[in-house]
N, C-alpha and C positions, 0 to 999 in steps of 0.2 A: 716338465712338471716333476717336482721332487716328491718322494714318498713321505707320507705323514701318518704315523700310527693313530693320530687323533681322528682320522677318517675311518678307522675300523669301528664297526658297530657290533657290540655283543649285547643282545637283549637280555640283560641280567634280571630285569624286572618287567612287569607288565600288568595290565588290567584289561578286563573285558566288560562291556556294558551293552545292554539292549533296552530299547524302549518301543512303545507302540509307534506305528507309522504316524507321521505328522509332527514328531518331536522336533524342536528347533535344532538345526544342524550346529555342530561345533564351529567356532570361529578361528581357532588356532590349534597348535599342538599341545597346549598345556591346560587350558581352561576347561573345567568340568562343572557344568551347571548343576544345581541341586536336583533338577529333574533327571539328568543323566546319572547322578550319583545314586538315585533310587534304583537304577537298573544294573548296579554292579553285581556281577555273578560271584564275587568273592575270590578265594584262592583258586588258582588254576594249576594244573600239573606242571612239573618242572620242564617238560618238553616245550612249554610255551605255545606260541602261536605259529601255525604252519600256513603258509600261503602257497597253494598249488597253482599250476598253470598247465593247461592242456589245449592243444589246438589241432583241429582236424583240417587237413589240406587235401586238395584234389589237384593232381598233375594232369596237364594237357600236352599232348604231343602234336605232331603235324604229319600230314600225309607225305611220305617219302623220307621221313627221318625217324630215327629211334631216340633222338634227344628230347628232353623235356623243353617245351617252348614257354610254358607259363605254369605257375603254381598259384592257386587261389585258396585263401583261407575261407573255410566254410563254417567253422564253429570255433568259438573260444570260450573256455570255462576257466574261472579263477576262484575256486572255492577256498575258504579258510577252515582250518580245523583247530579246535581247542578242547581241552578236557577240564570240565568244572569239577572241583573237589568237594565243595561244601554242600551238605545235605540240608538246604534251606527250603522253605515252602516256595520261594521264588524260582530256584533252580529246578526243583521237582515239577513245578507247574510248566516250566519251559520244556522239560524233557518229556513229560507225559501229555503235553498239549492240552492242559486244563488251566482254568483261571487260578491265579495264585491262592492256595489255601490260606485260611486265617486260623492260626493256632488259638486255642481257648486259654483260660487262665492257668492251666496245667501244662501248656505247650503241646497239647494233643491236637491233631487235625486228621482229617481223612478226605479222600476224594475217590471218585470212580474213574477208571481208565476205560475209555471208549475209543477204539481204533478206527472209527468211521469219520473222524474229523477231516476237514479240508485244509487249505493252505493256512499257515500261521505266519503272515508277513509282518516283519518288524524292522526297525532301524537298528544298526549295530555299530559299535565303536570299539576299536582295539588300540590300546596304547602299549608300545614297546619302548623300554627305557634303558639307557646306558649312561649312568651318572646324570649329567645335565643335558644329554642328547635325548631327543624324543622323536619317534616316528609314530604318527597316529593314522589309523585307517578308519575312514567313516563310510559306512554302507547305508545309503539312503533307504533302500528296500532290499531286504534279504530274508532268508528262510532257513531253518534247520532242515536240511534235506537228507541228513544221515545221522543215525543214532546207533552207537555200537553197544555190544553186550555189556551188561552191568554184572559184575561179580561181587558176591557178598560172602566172605569167609574170613577166617582169622589171620590169613597171611597177606591180605591186600586191603587197601582202602577202597571204599565204594567211590566210583567216579562216573561222571556223565560225559561221554565223548561225543562231540557233535561236529558235523560238517555243515558249514553255513555257506549257502550259495547266494551271491549277490545278483540282483537283477538290474538291468539298466534303467536309468531315469529318462526323462524326456529328451535330454541331450545325448543319450546313449552311454553315459558314464556309469560304471558299476561300482566304483570306489573312488573316494577323494582322499588324497594323502596330505597330511599336514606334517611338516618336518621342521624341527628346531635343532640346529647345530651351532651353538654359540661360538665355537672356535672359528667358524667361517665368517663371522661378522667383519665387515670392512671398516 
C-alpha cells in the first residue's frame, strides 16, 4: 500500500447537534434534517470534539504459573467532550438541565436552577469536517454526564464544557459512524 496524504484527516471544522430521544436518525454523513438543525449548539471551542476511550480489564492466571492466561474486558467507556461557546437559551438549558428558556421581546429570559433533576437522555450528532471529507458520530442515546466550571471575567469567554456519555441501544451499539471520503470512490 502506498502512502496517500489525502487519507490524513484534520477536523478543521465541525458541528454538534442534540435532539430529544426518538428523533429520526441521520441517513448519511452529510444530510442534516431541519429537526436536527434546530438542535445545533452553535460555535464550539477550537479544541473541537474529543472522543475518549477507557477499558477496564481483569487478568486471570493459573495455578502453577505466574503468567497471565486470559484477560477479560469488564467495562468500556467511550465518552465525547465538547465545549459550547454560544450563550443561547438552548445551550444554557442543556447546561443547567432546564427546558429551553424563551426570550421576551427585549431578549430577556430567566430560569431557576434546581440540582435535584434526574437523567437528561438525548440523541447527539457530531460532524467533523476536513474539506469534502466528513466523519459523523451519531449517538442514539446519550447524556451530559460531566459539566466543568464556568468562568466569567474579562480575560476569557464564557463556555460550557460537557462530557457526553453514550449508552448502548438494543443491539449494544453506543455510536454509529457515517464517513464520507470522496477520494476513496471507486
